[in-house]
C-alpha positions as CSV (number, residue, x, y, z in Angstrom):
1,M,2.1,59.9,-89.6
2,I,-1.3,58.4,-89.4
3,L,-2.3,60.4,-86.3
4,G,-0.9,63.6,-87.9
5,F,-2.9,62.9,-91.1
6,R,-6.1,62.4,-89.1
7,T,-5.5,65.6,-87.2
8,W,-5.0,67.5,-90.4
9,L,-7.9,65.8,-92.0
10,W,-10.3,66.8,-89.2
11,A,-9.1,70.4,-89.2
12,G,-10.1,70.6,-92.8
13,L,-13.3,68.7,-92.3
14,G,-14.2,70.9,-89.3
15,M,-14.0,74.0,-91.4
16,A,-16.0,72.4,-94.2
17,L,-18.6,71.1,-91.8
18,L,-19.0,74.3,-89.9
19,S,-19.4,76.1,-93.3
20,S,-22.1,73.6,-94.3
21,L,-23.7,74.1,-90.9
22,A,-24.1,77.8,-91.5
23,Q,-25.6,77.1,-94.9
24,A,-28.0,74.5,-93.6
25,Q,-29.3,76.7,-90.8
26,T,-30.5,79.1,-93.5
27,T,-32.2,76.5,-95.5
28,T,-35.9,77.3,-95.3
29,S,-37.1,73.8,-96.3
30,S,-35.1,72.2,-93.5
31,S,-35.8,74.8,-90.8
32,A,-39.5,74.4,-91.5
33,N,-39.3,70.9,-90.1
34,Y,-38.2,71.8,-86.6
35,T,-41.0,71.2,-84.1
36,I,-41.5,73.3,-81.0
37,G,-41.0,71.8,-77.6
38,A,-41.1,72.5,-73.9
39,G,-38.3,75.0,-73.0
40,D,-38.1,76.7,-76.3
41,E,-38.4,80.4,-76.3
42,V,-40.6,82.1,-78.9
43,R,-41.4,85.6,-80.1
44,I,-44.9,86.3,-81.5
45,T,-45.6,89.3,-83.7
46,V,-48.8,90.3,-85.5
47,Y,-48.5,92.5,-88.6
48,G,-49.9,96.0,-88.0
49,Q,-50.5,95.2,-84.3
50,P,-47.3,96.0,-82.3
51,E,-49.2,95.9,-79.0
52,L,-49.8,92.2,-79.5
53,T,-46.1,91.4,-79.7
54,A,-45.2,88.8,-77.0
55,E,-42.2,86.7,-76.0
56,G,-42.3,83.7,-73.8
57,Q,-41.1,80.2,-73.0
58,V,-43.0,77.1,-73.9
59,S,-44.1,75.5,-70.6
60,A,-43.6,71.8,-69.7
61,A,-47.2,71.3,-70.8
62,G,-46.4,72.7,-74.2
63,M,-48.3,75.9,-73.7
64,V,-47.4,79.6,-74.4
65,V,-49.3,82.7,-73.4
66,V,-50.7,84.6,-76.4
67,P,-52.1,88.1,-76.0
68,L,-56.0,88.2,-76.0
69,I,-56.1,84.4,-76.4
70,G,-54.3,83.2,-73.2
71,N,-52.6,79.8,-72.9
72,L,-52.3,78.0,-76.3
73,S,-50.7,74.6,-76.9
74,I,-48.0,74.9,-79.7
75,A,-45.7,72.0,-78.7
76,G,-45.2,69.5,-81.6
77,K,-45.9,72.2,-84.2
78,T,-43.6,73.9,-86.6
79,S,-43.2,77.7,-86.4
80,A,-45.4,78.1,-89.5
81,D,-48.1,75.8,-88.1
82,A,-48.1,77.6,-84.7
83,A,-48.4,81.0,-86.4
84,Y,-51.3,79.7,-88.5
85,L,-53.0,78.4,-85.3
86,I,-52.7,81.8,-83.5
87,A,-54.0,83.7,-86.5
88,D,-56.9,81.3,-86.7
89,R,-57.7,81.8,-83.0
90,Y,-57.6,85.6,-83.5
91,Q,-60.0,85.4,-86.4
92,Q,-62.4,82.8,-84.8
93,G,-62.5,84.9,-81.6
94,N,-63.4,88.0,-83.6
95,F,-60.3,89.8,-82.3
96,L,-58.8,90.4,-85.7
97,K,-59.7,90.0,-89.4
98,N,-57.1,88.5,-91.8
99,A,-54.6,88.3,-89.0
100,Q,-51.0,87.9,-90.2
101,V,-48.9,86.2,-87.5
102,N,-45.2,85.4,-87.3
103,L,-43.7,83.1,-84.7
104,L,-39.9,83.0,-84.3
105,I,-38.0,80.6,-82.1
106,T,-35.5,82.8,-80.3
107,K,-33.9,80.0,-78.2
108,Y,-33.8,76.3,-78.9
109,R,-33.8,74.2,-75.7
110,S,-36.3,71.4,-76.2
111,Q,-34.4,69.0,-78.5
112,V,-31.2,67.3,-77.3
113,V,-29.0,64.6,-78.7
114,A,-26.1,62.7,-77.1
115,I,-22.8,62.4,-78.8
116,L,-20.8,59.6,-77.2
117,G,-17.7,57.4,-77.8
118,K,-14.5,58.4,-79.5
119,V,-15.0,62.0,-80.3
120,N,-12.9,64.9,-79.0
121,N,-15.7,66.5,-77.0
122,P,-18.4,64.0,-76.1
123,G,-21.6,65.2,-74.4
124,K,-25.1,66.6,-75.1
125,L,-25.9,68.9,-78.0
126,V,-29.0,71.1,-78.1
127,L,-30.4,71.1,-81.6
128,E,-30.6,74.8,-82.5
129,G,-32.7,74.1,-85.6
130,P,-32.1,71.4,-88.2
131,T,-28.7,69.7,-87.5
132,S,-27.3,66.9,-89.6
133,L,-25.2,64.0,-88.3
134,T,-22.0,65.4,-89.8
135,Q,-22.7,68.9,-88.4
136,A,-23.2,67.4,-84.9
137,L,-20.0,65.5,-85.3
138,A,-18.1,68.7,-86.1
139,S,-19.6,70.4,-83.1
140,A,-18.2,67.6,-80.9
141,G,-14.7,68.3,-82.2
142,G,-14.6,65.5,-84.7
143,I,-13.5,61.9,-84.4
144,A,-10.7,61.3,-81.9
145,A,-7.4,59.8,-83.1
146,N,-8.5,56.3,-82.0
147,G,-12.1,56.6,-83.2
148,S,-13.7,54.9,-86.1
149,E,-15.4,56.5,-89.2
150,R,-18.2,53.9,-88.7
151,L,-20.9,56.0,-87.1
152,I,-23.8,54.4,-85.1
153,L,-27.0,56.3,-84.7
154,T,-29.6,55.1,-82.2
155,R,-33.2,56.5,-82.2
156,A,-36.6,55.5,-81.1
157,G,-38.5,53.6,-83.7
158,K,-42.3,53.7,-84.5
159,N,-42.9,51.0,-81.9
160,G,-40.9,52.9,-79.3
161,R,-38.0,50.5,-79.4
162,P,-34.5,51.8,-80.2
163,E,-33.4,51.4,-83.8
164,R,-29.7,51.3,-84.7
165,T,-28.3,52.4,-88.0
166,E,-24.7,52.5,-89.1
167,Y,-23.3,55.1,-91.4
168,D,-20.0,55.5,-93.2
169,L,-18.6,59.0,-92.6
170,Q,-16.8,59.1,-96.0
171,K,-20.0,58.5,-97.8
172,L,-21.8,61.2,-95.8
173,L,-19.1,63.6,-96.7
174,N,-19.3,62.8,-100.4
175,Y,-20.8,66.2,-101.4
176,D,-20.5,65.3,-105.1
177,A,-23.0,62.4,-104.8
178,D,-26.4,63.9,-105.1
179,E,-28.0,60.7,-103.9
180,I,-26.3,61.0,-100.5
181,A,-28.9,63.0,-98.5
182,P,-28.0,64.5,-95.1
183,V,-29.0,62.5,-92.0
184,W,-31.0,65.0,-89.9
185,L,-30.9,64.3,-86.2
186,R,-34.0,64.2,-83.9
187,D,-34.7,64.9,-80.3
188,G,-33.5,61.9,-78.2
189,D,-31.0,60.5,-80.8
190,T,-27.7,59.1,-79.7
191,L,-24.7,59.3,-82.0
192,Y,-21.9,56.8,-81.0
193,V,-18.4,56.7,-82.5
194,P,-16.8,53.3,-81.6
195,N,-13.2,52.6,-81.1
196,A,-11.3,52.0,-84.3
197,G,-10.5,48.4,-85.0
198,R,-7.1,47.2,-86.3
199,F,-5.7,44.8,-88.8
200,Y,-2.3,43.4,-89.5
201,I,-0.4,42.9,-92.8
202,N,2.5,40.5,-93.1
203,G,4.5,39.0,-95.9
204,E,5.4,40.6,-99.2
205,V,4.3,44.2,-98.7
206,H,6.5,47.3,-98.5
207,A,5.4,48.3,-94.9
208,P,4.1,45.4,-92.9
209,G,2.7,46.0,-89.5
210,M,-0.5,47.0,-87.6
211,F,-3.0,49.5,-89.0
212,P,-6.1,51.2,-87.7
213,L,-9.4,50.0,-89.1
214,D,-11.1,53.3,-88.8
215,R,-13.4,53.0,-91.8
216,P,-14.7,50.2,-94.0
217,L,-11.8,48.7,-96.1
218,N,-11.6,46.0,-98.6
219,V,-8.5,43.8,-99.2
220,R,-7.2,46.0,-102.0
221,Q,-7.4,49.2,-99.9
222,A,-5.9,47.4,-96.9
223,L,-2.9,46.3,-98.9
224,S,-2.3,49.9,-100.1
225,A,-2.1,51.0,-96.4
226,G,0.9,48.7,-96.2
227,G,2.6,50.4,-99.1
228,G,1.3,47.8,-101.6
229,P,2.7,44.4,-102.6
230,T,6.4,44.1,-103.4
231,A,7.7,43.0,-106.7
232,R,8.0,39.5,-105.4
233,A,4.5,39.3,-104.1
234,S,1.7,37.1,-105.5
235,E,-1.4,39.2,-105.4
236,N,-3.5,36.1,-106.1
237,S,-2.2,34.4,-103.0
238,V,-3.4,36.7,-100.2
239,K,-4.6,34.9,-97.1
240,I,-6.8,36.2,-94.3
241,F,-6.5,34.7,-90.9
242,R,-9.7,35.6,-89.0
243,Q,-10.6,34.7,-85.4
244,Q,-13.9,33.0,-85.0
245,P,-16.4,33.4,-82.2
246,D,-15.2,30.2,-80.5
247,G,-11.6,31.5,-80.4
248,S,-10.3,29.4,-83.3
249,V,-8.6,31.0,-86.3
250,K,-9.9,30.4,-89.8
251,E,-7.7,30.7,-92.9
252,L,-9.5,32.3,-95.9
253,K,-8.4,33.0,-99.5
254,A,-8.9,36.7,-99.9
255,K,-10.4,38.4,-102.9
256,P,-9.6,42.1,-103.7
257,D,-13.1,43.3,-102.8
258,D,-13.5,41.2,-99.6
259,R,-14.1,43.4,-96.6
260,V,-11.4,43.5,-93.9
261,M,-12.7,42.8,-90.3
262,D,-11.4,43.9,-87.0
263,G,-8.4,41.7,-85.9
264,D,-7.8,40.3,-89.4
265,V,-4.3,39.3,-90.3
266,L,-3.5,39.6,-94.0
267,V,-0.6,37.6,-95.3
268,V,0.8,38.3,-98.8
269,K,2.8,35.3,-100.1
270,E,5.8,35.3,-102.3
271,S,5.3,34.5,-106.0
272,L,6.8,31.2,-107.0
273,F,7.8,32.6,-110.4
């Protein structure tokens, strides 16, 4: 039942995410942030000057050939900034007055991210414009049945060292929360979906057994996965048996909001009254 639910859930999420992808690709403010890189193909047009229309691929050195100007470095610039630079060169070189230039990226090839781990279609993804973390996950076929909803994003920091950030998929998909901003991917990012953990519930619950820990859960949520406490249960006497780094097992008195960890055993004791 759990696997079937996850399959149904990802089918629905896939449609929602692909829909949001189409919307995001047309968002001007986001698209304006894409920076041109080597391998991208561009089309340059000048208003009123059709003979100056040109198409080309950005070279490994970040250059593109512009009519009348020659090789011009546009790597690292947005489309708008590159168009402004070309217009300025036309005017500074006395080729045109009040040049109005448009630069369109026709093929995105320079920015690539890796999607690894427990997804249905792991591999590399070329960023064809602004792409959020959830959109990239949808393009990889969603999380596999044994994958976690705890997402790990690794990217180069300001000092060049990799920085690792964890995200909760459910929070990222909470479209009703305006404070949850999309996580936009960058060239060189690695998105990793780890294997789902597991926890165990024993004692006075309706459905004891092993359950996947595929997203952050507290004790209250974990007990609901086991069908909830029985009428004989003492909800104030829930114990957690947690393995320690040295291999020993520690017994903890659980509170409803305590977070469940991978490998935890939750025991719900019977009420004495």
